[in-house]
C-alpha positions as CSV (number, residue, x, y, z in Angstrom):
1,M,49.8,132.6,81.3
2,T,48.9,129.5,83.2
3,L,50.5,127.7,86.1
4,L,49.9,124.0,85.8
5,W,50.1,122.4,89.2
6,V,50.2,119.0,87.4
7,S,52.3,119.1,84.2
8,D,51.5,117.0,81.2
9,Y,55.3,116.6,80.9
10,R,56.0,113.3,82.7
11,P,59.4,114.3,84.3
12,F,57.8,117.4,85.8
13,A,54.7,115.5,86.9
14,D,56.8,112.7,88.5
15,R,58.7,115.3,90.6
16,Q,55.7,117.5,91.3
17,I,57.2,120.4,89.5
18,P,54.6,123.0,88.5
19,E,54.8,124.2,84.9
20,I,54.4,127.7,83.6
21,S,52.5,127.6,80.3
22,D,51.6,130.0,77.6
23,L,53.4,133.2,78.6
24,N,52.5,135.8,76.0
25,V,53.3,139.5,75.8
26,L,52.1,141.4,72.8
27,P,55.1,142.3,70.6
28,Q,54.5,146.0,70.9
29,H,54.7,145.7,74.7
30,R,57.8,143.6,75.0
31,R,60.8,145.1,76.8
32,E,58.5,146.9,79.2
33,G,59.0,144.5,82.1
34,I,55.6,142.8,81.7
35,G,57.0,139.3,81.1
36,N,59.3,139.6,84.1
37,A,56.5,140.9,86.3
38,L,54.2,138.0,85.2
39,L,57.0,135.4,85.7
40,H,57.9,136.9,89.1
41,R,54.2,136.6,90.2
42,V,53.7,133.0,88.9
43,E,57.1,131.8,90.2
44,S,56.2,133.2,93.6
45,A,52.9,131.3,93.6
46,A,54.7,128.1,92.6
47,S,57.2,128.5,95.4
48,A,54.4,128.0,97.9
49,R,54.3,124.3,96.8
50,S,57.6,123.6,95.2
51,R,61.3,124.5,95.3
52,V,61.4,124.2,91.5
53,V,59.3,125.5,88.6
54,G,59.4,124.3,85.0
55,L,58.5,125.5,81.6
56,G,59.0,124.6,77.9
57,V,60.2,127.1,75.3
58,G,59.9,126.8,71.6
59,L,62.9,126.4,69.3
60,Y,62.4,128.7,66.4
61,S,62.9,132.5,66.2
62,D,59.3,133.4,67.2
63,Y,60.4,132.3,70.7
64,G,63.6,134.3,70.8
65,A,62.3,136.9,73.3
66,A,61.0,134.1,75.6
67,Q,64.3,132.2,75.3
68,R,66.2,135.3,76.3
69,I,64.0,136.2,79.3
70,Y,64.1,132.6,80.6
71,V,67.9,132.4,80.5
72,R,68.3,135.9,82.1
73,R,66.0,134.7,84.9
74,G,68.0,131.6,85.6
75,H,66.0,128.9,83.9
76,L,68.2,126.0,82.8
77,P,67.6,123.1,80.5
78,D,66.3,120.0,82.4
79,G,69.0,117.9,80.6
80,R,66.6,115.7,78.6
81,G,67.1,117.4,75.2
82,I,64.4,118.4,72.7
83,M,60.9,117.3,73.3
84,D,58.2,116.9,70.7
85,R,54.7,116.7,72.2
86,N,56.3,116.0,75.6
87,Q,58.2,113.0,74.2
88,P,62.0,112.9,73.8
89,V,63.4,113.3,70.3
90,A,65.8,110.5,69.5
91,P,69.2,111.3,68.0
92,G,69.0,111.4,64.3
93,A,65.2,111.7,64.3
94,T,63.5,114.2,61.9
95,I,60.8,116.2,63.4
96,R,58.7,119.2,62.4
97,I,59.9,122.3,64.3
98,D,56.5,123.8,65.3
99,D,54.9,125.0,68.5
100,E,55.0,121.4,69.9
101,A,58.9,121.1,69.7
102,A,60.4,122.5,72.9
103,L,63.3,122.6,75.3
104,M,62.1,122.1,78.9
105,L,63.7,124.3,81.5
106,T,63.7,124.5,85.3
107,R,64.5,127.1,87.9
108,L,64.9,127.0,91.6
109,V,62.2,129.3,93.2
110,G,61.9,128.2,96.9
């Protein structure tokens, strides 16, 4: 996991929202509290500089565990819709749903 103090996602960068990136817990160790502990630690670090922390979550089933943990921890969509490579997806557009397609979320931490 990485905490990006300057996000590549322009709406976060413009508001100086740090971005949590690449949280990974091995499947055999999920549901042991590791993800929550990591998130708690990185959100605490982010709160030293910002009242808000952001992250992006993938859209397909491989991201299901991450989607659930983020919602349970109070992360909410930033309201800009689906992003593909940090760019908004226009209504009616066709995109490839891969690791670059994401919904961006934010959470108050400070």
